[in-house]
N, C-alpha and C positions, 0 to 999 in steps of 0.2 A: 826276930827278924825285923823288928821296928827300926833297929840301927841302920839296916840296909836301905829301907824306905826313906828315912830322913837323910841319909848320906846322898842318895840318888837325887832327891828333890833339891838339896842344897847345891849339888854339883851342876844340875840342870839350870838352876837359877843363875849361878855364876857364869856359866857358858852362854846362856841366852842373853844376858845383859853385858856380855863382853868385858867382864871384870877380871883383870889379871890376878890370878891367885893359884895356889897349889894346896889342895886339901890333904890332910894327914889321916891315914887309916892306921890305927894302932891297936895293940893288944888283941891280935887276931886269935880266933879259937876254931877248933875243928867242929864241924857239924853243919847240918843235922844228919841223921841217918835216914836215907831214903832207899826203900826196897832192900834193906839189909846192907847197903853200902854207905860208908862214911863219905860225906860231901864236905867241901871247903867253901861254903857260900861267901865267907868274908873275902875270899880271893876271886872265886868264880864270877861273882856278880859285879866285880870291879875291873875285870880284865879289859884292857884297852883304854881305860880312863887315865888321864894325866894326874896321878896321885902319888904321894909318897907313902910307902907301906913300911911299918915296923913290925917285927915279929919277935915275940919272946922265944928264948931258946927252947923251951918246952914245946912250943908249937912247931918249930922247925923239926925237932926230933920226932914228934908225932907224925908229921907229914912224910918224912924220910922213911919211916918204918911202918906206915899203915898198909894194910892189905890192899893190893891193887894199885900201888903207887906207880907202877910202870904204865898204867893206863891214863895217867893224868896228862891232859893236853889243854893248855889255855889258848883260846882263840879270841882274837880281838872282835868285840861286838860293838854295836852302836850303843853307847852308854848314854 
């Protein structure tokens, strides 16, 4: 989860200093498993951020067919 911490810190720095940019979040992966449910922290933790996201086909397939997929709801948060 170090990737998320570094990403958030860099995003905040760019925003706080009013630097025009667009960050790239790539090679997303499923995980971690929390209380027996698969989470998608690479997406969940970046919801609402002005970023470009690339997803490998395997990731898209995993998300589409994971148990509980109908419960996924991304809500904009203060990033």
